[in-house]
BADOLO-884542 format. One record per residue: residue in three letters; x, y, z of N, C-alpha, C in turn. Coordinates in steps of 0.1 Angstrom, whole numbers, plus 2048, in hexadecimal, padded with zeros to 3 digits. Each point is the difference from the previous one (the first is absolute). Layout:
ALAXYZXYZXYZ ...
END
This chain:
UNK2FCA25C247F68037F57FD7F37F8 UNK7F37FF7FD7FC7F47F98028027F0 UNK8077F57FA8028017F27F47FA7F9 UNK7FB8077F77F47FC7F78028027F3 UNK7F77F97F78008027F280E7FC7FA UNK8058087F680B7FD7F980D7FE807 UNK80280980B80B8018088027F3808 UNK7F47FA8048007F38088067F47F8 UNK8008017F48047F57F78108027FD UNK80580B80480F8047FC8087FC80B UNK80D7FC7FE80A7FD80980480D806 UNK7F980580A80380E80580D801806 UNK8047F680880D80080780B8027F6 UNK8007F77F680A8007F680080E7F8 UNK7F58057FD7FF80C7F880680C808 UNK7FC80080D80580B80980E800802 UNK8067F380180E7FE8028088047F2 UNK7FA7FE7F58058047F380080F800 UNK7F580680480180F7FF80A807809 UNK8017FA80D80A80580980D7FE7FC UNK8047F47FA80E7FC7FD8058047F2 UNK7F68027F78048027F37FC80E7FB UNK7F38048017FB80C7FB80580C809 UNK7FF7FF80D80480A809810801800 UNK8067F580180F7FF8008068057F2 UNK7FA7FC7F68058057F37FE80E7FE UNK7F58078057FC80D7FE80B808809 UNK8047FB80B80980780980F8007F9 UNK8047F57FD80E8007FB8018067F2 UNK7F57FE7F87FF8077F2800810802 UNK7F980480A80080F80280E805803 UNK8087F880980D8048038098007F4 UNK7FE7F57F88097FF7F37FB80C7F8 UNK7F48047FF7FC80A7F680580E804 UNK80080380E80580D80480F8007FD UNK8077F580380F8007FD8038017F2 UNK7F87F97F78037FF7F27FD80E7FA UNK7F68078047FD80E7FA80C809801 UNK80580080B80C80A80280C7FB7F7 UNK8017F280080C7FB7F87FE8027F1 UNK7F38007FC7FF8017F280080F7FB UNK7FB80880980280F7FD80E8047FF UNK80A7FB80880E8047FE8057FA7F4 UNK7FC7F37FD8047FA7F37FC8077F4 UNK7F38058017FA8067F480680E7FD UNK80480780B80580E7FF80F7FF7FF UNK8087F880780E8008028077F57F8 UNK7F87F77FB8047F47F880A7F7807 UNK7FE7FE80D8087F58077F77FB80B UNK8047F38047F97F980C80780480C UNK7F980680980580480D7FF7F580A UNK80A7F88017FF7F580980180480F UNK80380C80280080580E7F2803805 UNK7F67FF7F77F18028037FC7F880B UNK8047F38027FB7F780B80580680D UNK80C80380180680680C7FC80D803 UNK7FA8087F67F980D8047F47FD807 UNK7F97F57FC7F37FB8068047FD810 UNK80A7F98028047FD80D80480D808 UNK8088087FA80480C8077F3809804 UNK7F78017F77F48088037F87F980B UNK8007F48007F97F980C80880380D UNK80E7FF80080780380D7FE80E804 UNK7FE80A7F77FE80E8037F2801807 UNK7F57F97FA7F57FF8078007FA80D UNK8087F68018027FA80E80580A80A UNK80B8077FC80680B8097F480A804 UNK7F98057F67F780A8047F47FA809 UNK7FC7F37FE7F77F98088057FF80F UNK80C7FD8018067FF80E80180D806 UNK80280B7F880280E8057F2805805 UNK7F57FC7F87F38068037F67F4802 UNK8017F78097F87F48017F2802802 UNK7FB80C8067F28028037FA8087F5 UNK8078037F57F98087F57F47F97FA UNK8027F37FD7F67F97F97F27FF808 UNK8027FF80D7F37FE8097F880D7FE UNK80780B7FE7F980D8007F58007F4 UNK8047F97F47F88007F47FA7F27FE UNK8017F88087FA7F27FE8077F87F6 UNK80C8027FD8077F87F580E7FC807 UNK8077F67FA80D7FC80580A80B7FE UNK80880280A80A80B8008097FF7F3 UNK8047F37FD8098007F47F98047F3 UNK7F37FE8007F98057F37FF80F801 UNK7FE80680C7FE80E80180D8087FC UNK80B7FA80480E8077FD8047FC7F3 UNK7FB7F67F98047FC7F380280C7F5 UNK7F780A80080380A7F680D808803 UNK80380180E80D80680280C7F77FB UNK7FF7F480380A7F67FC8018017F0 UNK7F58017F97FF8017F280880C7FC UNK7FE80C80680780C7FB80F7FF803 UNK8047FB80C80E7FF8038077F67F6 UNK7F97F47FD8067F77F68018077F2 UNK7F68077FD8018077F380C80A7FF UNK80380780B80B80980180E7F8800 UNK8007F580780B7F77FE8037FB7F3 UNK7F67FD7F98017FA7F280480B7F7 UNK7FC80D80280580A7F7810803804 UNK8037FF80C80E8018048097F57FA UNK7FA7F47FF8087F57FB8028027F1 UNK7F58057F98018047F380C80A7FD UNK7FF80A80880A80B7FD80F7FB804 UNK8007F780980E7FC8048067F57F7 UNK7F77F77FC8067F47F77FC8007F2 UNK7F28027FE7FB7FE7F280280C7F7 UNK7FE80B80580080D7F880D8027F9 UNK80C7FF80880D8017FB8037F67F5 UNK7FA7F38018027F77F67F88037F4 UNK7F48058017F88047F480780B7F8 UNK8078098068078097F980B7FB7F6 UNK8047F480380A7FA7F77F97F87F5 UNK7F38018007F97F87F58047F1800 UNK7FE7F980B8057F38027F67F67F9 UNK8047F47FF7F87F57FC7F77FC80C UNK7F47FB7FC7F77FD80C8067F680A UNK8087F77FB8057F680A80A80780B UNK80580C7FC8098068097F780580C UNK7F48067FD7F780580A7FB7F4809 UNK7FE7F57F97FA7F480680B7FB80B UNK80D7FF7FC80B7FE80980080980C UNK7FF80D7FC80080A80B7F47FE80A UNK7F57FC7FB7F57FD8098037F480A UNK8087F67FA8037F580980980580B UNK8098097FC80880680B7F880880A UNK7F78087FB7F780780A7F87F7809 UNK7FB7F47F97F97F68088087FA80B UNK80C7FD7FD80A7FA80B80280B80A UNK80380C7FC80180B80B7F4802809 UNK7F47FF7FA7F48018087FF7F5809 UNK8037F47FC7FF7F480780980180D UNK80C8047FD80A80180B7FC80B80A UNK7FB80C7FB7FB80A8097F67FD808 UNK7F67F87FB7F47FC8088047F780B UNK8097F67FD8057F780A80880780A UNK80880A7FC8098078097F880880B UNK7F58067FB7F88098097F67F8808 UNK7F97F77FA7F67F98078027F1803 UNK80B7FA7FD8037F28037F87F77F7 UNK7FF7F38047F97F67F97F57FA807 UNK7FC80580B7F57FB8087F28057FA UNK7F87F57FF7F28047FB7F980A809 UNK7F88097FB7FA80A8077F08017FD UNK7F880380A7F28017FE7FB80F7FF UNK7FA8027F57FC80E7FC7F4805809 UNK7FA7F78087F380380780580280E UNK7FA80C80680180280F7F47FA807 UNK7F67FD7F97F47FA8057FC7F47F9 UNK7F97F68057FC7F47F97F88037F2 UNK8027F87F77FA8027F27F17FD801 UNK7F88087FA7F37FE7FF7FD7F57F5 UNK7F77F68037FD7F67F77F18017FD UNK7FC8027F37F28007FC7FB7F37FB UNK7F47FC8047FA7F47FB7F38037F9 UNK8007FC7F47F48037F77F87F47FE UNK7F48008067F87F37FF7FC7FC7F2 UNK8027F47FD7FD7FB7F37FA7F1801 UNK7F37FF7FE7FA7F28028037F980C UNK80180780B8027FB80D8107FE804 UNK8088047F780E7FF80380580F7FF UNK80E80280380580D80080B8017F6 UNK7FF80B7F880C8047F7808809809 UNK80D7FE80180880780A80A80A7F9 UNK7FF80C80380980A7FB80680880C UNK80D80280080680780C80080F7FC UNK80280880A80080F7FE80B8047F6 UNK80C7FB80180A8067F67FD7FB7F1 UNK7F97F48007FD7FB7F27F58087FA UNK7F68058087F68087FB80680E7FD UNK80980680880680C7FC8098007F4 UNK8067F47FE8087FF7F37F77FF7F3 UNK7F57F98027F78007F47FA80E7FE UNK7FC80780A7FA80D7FD80B80A7FB UNK80C80080680A8087FB8047FE7F2 UNK8017F37FD8037FC7F17F68067F7 UNK7F37FE8037F58057F78028107FE UNK80280680C80180F80080C8047F8 UNK80B7F980380C8047F87FF7FE7F0 UNK7F97F67FD7FF7FD7F27F880B7F9 UNK7F48048077F880A7FB80780D7FF UNK80780380A80880E80180A8007F6 UNK8087F47FE80A8007F57FA8017F2 UNK7F47FA7FE7FA8017F37FC80F7FE UNK7FA8078097FC80D7FF80C80B7FE UNK80B7FB80780C8097FE8067FE7F2 UNK8017F47FB8067FE7F27F88057F5 UNK7F28008027F88047F57FB80E801 UNK80080680B7FA80E80280980B802 UNK80D7FD80780880A80380B8037F5 UNK80580C7FF80B8027F780C7F8802 UNK8047FF80C80D7F88047FD7F17FC UNK7F47FB8037FD7F17FC8017FE7F1 UNK7FA80A7F98017FF7F180E8017FB UNK80880980680E8017FD8087F3803 UNK7FC7F980B8077F48027FD7F57F5 UNK7F38007FD7FC7F67F58078037F2 UNK80180E7FE8078037F380F7FD801 UNK80680280B80E7FD8028037F07FF UNK7F67F98068027F17FF7FE7FC7F2 UNK7F78067F87FE7FC7F280C8047F7 UNK80680C80180A8047F880880C807 UNK80B7FC80780680B80A80780B7F7 UNK8057FE7F480680A7F87F58097FB UNK7F57FB7FC7F68097FA7F980880B UNK7FF7FA80C7FB80780B80980C804 UNK80D7FE80080A80A8037FF80B7F6 UNK7FF7FC7F47FF80B7F47F3808803 UNK7F67F98047F380780280080A80C UNK80B80080780080A80C7FD7FA80D UNK7FF7F48007FC7F980E80D800809 UNK7FE80480B80B80080B8027F2803 UNK80C7FB7FC8037F180280380080F UNK80880980680380080D7F57FE809 UNK7F58097FE7F37FF8077F97F27FF UNK8017FB7F47FA7F27FE8077F6807 UNK80E8008008087F68077FE80180F UNK7FF80D8057FE80280F7F27FA804 UNK7F68037F87F37FB8037FF7F1800 UNK8077FA7F68017F17FF8067FA80D UNK80A8078058077FA80C7F780380C UNK7F880B8007F680280C7F67F5800 UNK7F97FE7F57F67F67FF8067F3803 UNK80A7FB7FB8067F38028047FF80E UNK80780980680480080F7F5800809 UNK7F68077FC7F48018097F87F2800 UNK7FD7FA7F47F97F48008097F5806 UNK80E8007FE8087F78067FE80080F UNK80180C8077FF80080E7F17FB804 UNK7F68047F97F47FB8037FE7F2800 UNK8057F97F47FF7F27FF8087F980B UNK80B8058038087FA80B7FA80180D UNK7FA80C8037FA80280E7F47F8801 UNK7F77FF7F67F37F78008047F2801 UNK80B7FB7F98047F28018057FD80D UNK8098098068057FE80E7F47FF80B UNK7F68097FD7F57FF80A7F97F37FF UNK8007FA7F57F97F37FF8077F4804 UNK80E8017FF8097F480480880580C UNK80D8027FD80980680A80B8087F9 UNK80680980780B8087F980D7FA802 UNK8067FC7F480F7FA8008088087F6 UNK80D7FF8028088077F67FF7FB7F1 UNK7FC7F37FF7FF7FA7F37F18007FC UNK7F78088067F17FF7FE7FE8007F1 UNK80580A7F87FC8037F380A7FA7F5 UNK80C7FD80580A7FA7F77FB7F47FB UNK7F97F78097FB7F37FD7F58007F5 UNK7F980A7FF7F58017F780480A7F3 UNK80D8037FF8048087F57FF7F87F3 UNK8027F47FF7FF7F87F47F27FF7FC UNK7F67FD8087F28017FB7FB80F7FB UNK80680A8077FC80D7FC8068027F1 UNK80C7FD7FE8068017F47F97F97F5 UNK7FB7F38037F97F97F77F28057FD UNK7FA80680A7F38077FE80180C7F7 UNK80C80880180280B7F88027FC7F1 UNK8077F67FD8027FA7F37F47FA7FA UNK7F97F88097F37FA7FA7F780B7FD UNK7FE80A8077F680A7FD8048087F4 UNK80D8017FE8068097F580880B805 UNK80D8007FD80A8098067FB80F7FD UNK80080880A7FD80E7FE7F1803800 UNK7F87F68037F18018007FB7FF80E UNK7FC80B8077FB80080E7F47F6801 UNK7F78007F77F47F88018047F17FD UNK80A7FF7F98067F27FE8067FB80C UNK8078088088067FC80C7F67FC80A UNK7F58078007F57FD80A7FA7F27FB UNK7FD7FE7F57F97F37FC80B7F5801 UNK80D8037FD80A7F68028037FB80E UNK7FE80A8098027FE80E7F57F7806 UNK7F48037FB7F47F78058017F37F9 UNK8047FF7F48017F37F980B7F7807 UNK80B80780280A7F78077FC7FC80F UNK7FA8098077FC7FE80E7F67F5800 UNK7F58007F87F67F67FF8057F27FC UNK8098017F68057F47FB8087F980A UNK8098078078087FA80C7F77F980A UNK7F58078047F87FA80A7F87F47FB UNK7FC8007F37F97F57FB8097F47FE UNK80E8037FD80A7F57FD8037F980D UNK80080680B8047FA80D7F47FC807 UNK7F48027FC7F47FC8087FF7F1800 UNK7FB7FB80A7FE7F18027F17FD7FA UNK8007FB7F37F37FF7FB7F87F4804 UNK8077F68077FA7F48067F580480A UNK80080C8067F78058097F28027F9 UNK8018057F37F28037F87FC7F17FB UNK8087F67FF7FA7F47FB7FB7F780B UNK80180480D7FC7F880B7F17FD800 UNK7F780A7FB7F27FD8007FD7F47F7 UNK80A7FE7F57FC7F57F78037F3804 UNK8077FF80C8067F38067F47F6802 UNK7F58038057F67F68037FA7FA7F3 UNK8028077F37FB7FC7F580A7F87F7 UNK80C80080580A7F97F88017F1803 UNK8057F87F78027F180380A7FE80B UNK8007F68078087FD80C8108007FB UNK8017FB7F380F7FF7FC80680E7FD UNK7F880A80080680D7FD80280880D UNK80C80280380480780D80580E7FD UNK7F980A80580580D7FE80D803807 UNK80A8057F980C8048077FE80B80B UNK8098018097FF80A80B80280D7FB UNK8098017F680480D7FB8008007F0 UNK7FA8097FA8018027F180380F7FE UNK80C8027FD80480E7FC8088007F3 UNK7FE80A7F88088027F480E801802 UNK80480780C80D8038038027FF80F UNK8097F980680380180E80480E804 UNK7FC80480C80280D80680E8057FE UNK8097F780380E8048008068037F2 UNK7F87FC7F58048037F27F780B7FB UNK7FA8088087F680A7FB80680A7F7 UNK80D80280380980B7F88007FD7F2 UNK7FE7F37FC8017FD7F17F38057F9 UNK7F58018077F38047F980080D7F8 UNK80780B80580180C7F88077FD7F3 UNK80A7F88008077FD7F47F87F87F6 UNK7F87F88057F77F87F77F680A7FA UNK7FA8088077F68097FB80780A7F7 UNK80D8048028078087F88027FB7F2 UNK8047F48008037F97F37F27FD7F9 UNK7F67FC8077F47FE7F97FA80C7FA UNK80080B8077FB80C7FB8088067F4 UNK80C7FF80280A8067F57FF7F87F3 UNK7FD7F28017FE7F97F47F28057F9 UNK7F78038087F28047FC80180E7FA UNK80680980880180E7FC80E804804 UNK80A8007F780F80380380280E807 UNK7F78097FF80280D8067F880280C UNK7FA7F58057F880280C7F28027FD UNK7F77FE80B7F28017FE7FC80D7FA UNK80680C8057FC80C7FC80A8067F4 UNK8087F77FB8088037F480A80C805 UNK8097FC80980B80980580B8017F7 UNK80C80680580B8017F88077F37FE UNK8087FF7F58077F47FD80D7FF808 UNK8037F580680C7FD80880D8017F8 
END
């Protein structure tokens, strides 16, 4: 395609590279963080503790989807979608049931003793280690592929170049948008959603008003477990399925929750996208965007081969930097969540 007018004067190669490596990549990882952070922040908002087993629930949900995929490999071809995505609602339901079971077995007995939040946090560490051991015991440590057929790759023409999005990435973006809209409608239009918001604001007042706290707690675990399974499955479809799939991104998810405001679902979404985009911007090699300037620079100026704010191996520090920066600006997070 011939480049004419304004676009012909732009460094198209570099712009398309930036879109593929920063905009698309940031949107993908930000969506995963957002889905994970929403479940985490709902649990914190209702039950007043950080469930550190949430990351391993994401991994467990992905492994359940993997088992279902291997059991029904031809199911996706019948509807024109990846089998792992078709069976994902079943994995979400099973993970939600497991999450309710974990609550009844470990957290509910502790809540009856009116413990301090740190007690529940430590209990969640125990559940996290138990899930990690169980996943490795059943499925081993070998990476697995969620796809039974090759992934589709979509090429979107842009000024003679291609913006590339893979099938699992497109499904992740679409699912995240649908999940956000559905969660918004549930929290604002349904009686249970309004009861969850009331209990998050003031649990004692909600209880006196006649709200069924058991139902609210159960609904919270269902939403949190379902979104955890969806996030884990969609992430595993994009990369590969490993026992430490989601444990490695637990810190950015926690940071996203705090940055957005603890107990605020919309804050978790914005925090997840903020952390995701900032990570990709921080590790991006900016010297690529400066290459078109090289013919116009004096000979004594040599552009370095790599200009990145943070080396890739130190990417884990980025969520902490964002966390500190945002909390200095807004101590309760972007959406003014609960005080730590």
